[in-house]
C-alpha positions as CSV (number, residue, x, y, z in Angstrom):
1,M,173.6,-5.2,74.8
2,V,176.7,-4.6,76.9
3,E,177.6,-1.6,79.1
4,L,181.3,-0.7,79.5
5,H,181.1,2.5,81.6
6,A,179.0,2.5,84.8
7,H,179.6,4.1,88.2
8,S,178.3,2.9,91.6
9,L,178.2,4.3,95.2
10,L,181.8,3.3,95.4
11,S,182.6,6.5,93.6
12,D,180.0,9.1,92.5
13,G,177.1,7.0,91.3
14,E,173.8,6.8,93.1
15,L,173.2,3.0,93.0
16,L,174.4,-0.1,94.8
17,L,175.9,-2.7,92.6
18,S,172.9,-5.0,93.0
19,E,170.6,-2.3,91.8
20,I,172.8,-1.4,88.8
21,V,172.8,-5.0,87.7
22,R,169.1,-5.5,88.1
23,R,168.3,-2.3,86.2
24,Y,170.5,-3.3,83.3
25,Q,169.2,-6.8,83.3
26,A,165.6,-5.5,83.2
27,V,166.3,-3.7,79.9
28,G,167.9,-6.7,78.3
29,Y,171.7,-6.2,78.9
30,R,173.9,-9.3,78.9
31,G,176.9,-7.8,80.5
32,V,178.2,-4.7,82.5
33,A,181.7,-3.5,83.3
34,L,181.6,-1.6,86.6
35,T,184.1,1.2,86.2
36,D,184.2,3.5,89.2
37,H,186.4,6.6,89.3
38,A,189.8,5.8,90.5
39,D,193.2,7.4,91.1
40,L,196.3,6.7,93.2
41,S,194.3,6.9,96.5
42,N,191.6,4.3,95.9
43,C,192.3,2.1,92.9
44,E,192.9,-1.2,94.8
45,F,190.0,-0.6,97.1
46,I,187.6,0.0,94.2
47,I,188.8,-3.0,92.2
48,E,188.9,-5.4,95.1
49,S,185.4,-4.3,96.2
50,L,184.1,-4.8,92.7
51,L,185.8,-8.2,92.3
52,R,184.1,-9.6,95.4
53,A,180.6,-8.3,94.4
54,T,180.7,-9.1,90.6
55,E,181.7,-12.7,91.2
56,E,178.7,-13.4,93.4
57,L,176.3,-11.3,91.3
58,S,177.4,-12.9,88.1
59,K,176.6,-16.4,89.6
60,A,173.2,-15.2,90.9
61,T,172.0,-13.4,87.8
62,G,173.7,-15.1,84.9
63,M,175.0,-11.8,83.6
64,K,178.7,-11.2,82.6
65,L,179.8,-8.7,85.2
66,V,183.4,-7.5,85.4
67,A,185.4,-5.2,87.7
68,G,187.0,-2.2,86.1
69,A,188.1,1.3,86.8
70,E,188.0,4.8,85.2
71,L,191.2,6.7,85.9
72,T,189.9,10.2,86.4
73,H,191.9,13.5,86.3
74,V,195.1,11.6,86.9
75,P,198.2,13.6,85.9
76,P,199.3,12.3,82.5
77,S,202.8,11.3,83.8
78,L,201.1,9.0,86.4
79,I,198.6,7.2,84.1
80,E,200.9,4.4,82.8
81,P,202.0,3.2,86.2
82,L,198.4,3.4,87.5
83,V,197.0,1.4,84.6
84,R,199.5,-1.3,85.5
85,R,198.4,-1.1,89.2
86,C,194.8,-1.5,88.2
87,R,195.5,-4.6,86.1
88,R,197.6,-6.1,88.9
89,A,194.7,-5.5,91.2
90,G,192.4,-7.5,88.9
91,A,190.7,-4.9,86.7
92,K,189.4,-6.5,83.5
93,V,188.5,-3.1,81.8
94,V,190.5,0.0,82.4
95,L,189.2,3.3,81.1
96,V,191.0,6.6,81.1
97,H,188.8,9.7,81.6
98,G,189.6,11.5,78.4
99,E,189.8,15.1,77.4
100,T,186.1,15.8,77.4
101,I,185.3,19.4,76.4
102,V,183.1,20.0,79.5
103,E,185.8,19.3,82.2
104,P,189.3,20.7,82.8
105,V,191.1,17.5,82.0
106,A,194.9,17.9,81.8
107,P,196.2,18.3,78.2
108,G,198.0,15.1,77.2
109,T,195.7,12.8,79.0
110,N,194.4,11.2,75.8
111,R,197.9,10.5,74.6
112,A,199.0,9.2,78.0
113,G,196.1,6.8,78.2
114,I,196.8,5.5,74.7
115,E,200.5,5.0,75.4
116,A,199.7,3.2,78.7
117,G,197.5,0.7,76.8
118,A,194.2,1.5,78.5
119,D,191.3,-0.5,77.0
120,I,189.2,2.6,76.3
121,I,189.7,6.4,76.2
122,A,186.4,7.6,77.6
123,H,184.8,10.7,76.0
124,P,188.1,11.8,74.4
125,G,186.7,15.2,73.3
126,L,188.5,16.9,70.4
127,I,191.1,14.2,70.2
128,S,193.8,14.8,67.6
129,G,194.3,12.8,64.5
130,E,197.8,11.9,65.6
131,D,196.5,10.5,68.9
132,V,193.7,8.6,67.0
133,R,196.3,7.1,64.7
134,L,198.3,5.9,67.7
135,A,195.2,4.5,69.3
136,A,194.5,2.5,66.1
137,A,198.1,1.1,66.1
138,R,198.0,0.2,69.8
139,G,194.5,-1.3,69.8
140,V,193.1,1.3,72.2
141,R,189.4,2.0,71.7
142,L,187.7,5.4,71.7
143,E,184.3,5.9,73.4
144,I,181.1,7.3,71.9
145,S,179.4,8.6,75.0
146,G,175.8,8.5,76.0
147,R,176.3,11.2,78.7
148,G,175.1,14.8,78.3
149,G,178.0,17.2,77.9
150,H,180.6,14.5,77.0
151,S,178.4,13.5,74.0
152,L,178.9,16.9,72.4
153,A,182.1,15.7,70.8
154,N,180.7,12.3,69.6
155,G,180.5,13.4,66.0
156,H,184.2,14.4,66.0
157,V,185.3,11.2,67.7
158,A,183.3,9.1,65.3
159,R,184.7,10.9,62.3
160,V,188.4,10.8,63.2
161,A,188.1,7.2,64.4
162,Q,186.8,6.2,61.0
163,E,189.4,8.3,59.2
164,Y,192.4,6.8,61.0
165,G,191.0,3.3,61.6
166,A,190.6,3.3,65.4
167,E,187.9,1.1,67.0
168,L,185.0,2.6,68.8
169,T,183.0,1.5,71.8
170,Y,179.9,2.8,73.4
171,G,179.6,3.8,77.1
172,T,176.6,5.3,78.9
173,D,178.8,6.7,81.7
174,M,175.9,5.8,84.0
175,H,175.7,7.5,87.4
176,V,171.9,7.6,88.1
177,P,169.0,5.3,87.1
178,G,167.8,7.7,84.3
179,D,171.1,7.4,82.5
180,I,170.5,3.7,81.6
181,L,169.5,3.5,77.9
182,A,167.8,0.5,76.2
183,G,169.2,-0.9,73.1
184,D,167.2,1.1,70.6
185,Q,168.2,4.3,72.4
186,V,171.9,3.3,72.3
187,R,171.6,2.8,68.6
188,R,170.1,6.2,68.1
189,V,173.0,7.8,70.0
190,L,175.5,6.0,67.7
191,L,173.6,7.0,64.6
192,A,173.4,10.6,65.8
193,A,177.2,10.6,66.0
194,G,177.3,10.1,62.3
195,L,177.9,6.3,62.1
196,S,176.3,4.2,59.5
197,A,174.0,1.3,60.5
198,S,176.8,-1.2,59.8
199,A,179.3,0.9,61.9
200,V,176.8,0.9,64.8
201,E,176.7,-2.8,64.8
202,R,180.5,-2.9,64.7
203,V,180.6,-0.7,67.9
204,L,178.1,-3.0,69.6
205,E,180.2,-6.0,68.6
206,N,183.3,-4.3,70.1
207,N,181.5,-3.9,73.4
208,R,180.6,-7.5,73.5
209,A,184.1,-8.6,72.5
210,L,185.7,-6.6,75.3
211,L,183.6,-8.5,77.8
212,G,184.1,-11.8,76.1
213,I,180.5,-12.2,75.0
214,G,179.8,-13.9,71.7
215,G,177.5,-12.7,68.9
216,G,173.8,-12.9,68.7
217,A,171.4,-10.6,70.5
218,T,173.2,-7.3,71.4
């Protein structure tokens, strides 16, 4: 199992990186992308801090840990240059906080993240078919979310992704210990979004591939 969306004390999570890693390791995860909230004010600080910690923690635990960022409530016109800044700083996974139905995300954020070539549009809400078609063409993945509120649109995201050929990933959007889901729970979230069993396994493979982890146990 691989986590692509987790927050630490570096943004609004409750846990130190070491505790995040240990808690995921304890329920069988092979890799975690640490993706703290970032904007123009803190992206280099977040990524540099994560790079230092993930290198040492990866060696000590044997898990695949990578530094990333979730660009959050960034004005759409600023998303593309900020994605480039994050990658220059060393981010391996860049998420854009999509147009979830439970927060006042600026309209056009989903499209801007796709055009910027972000790795994942997190919890993209009622994303349009036009944007999903573009995501499919650009190789940008759409997230099925395990987080309350954001997950309300999972069924829509799964349906339009399958209709237009966009790839899906899963992200817990972990902030507190109770957010961490074991593998069987993750599969239930994906099935509840309306995905078939084979489509669920495709999502889990997409998660592994983004972190460069081969097949086998999820």
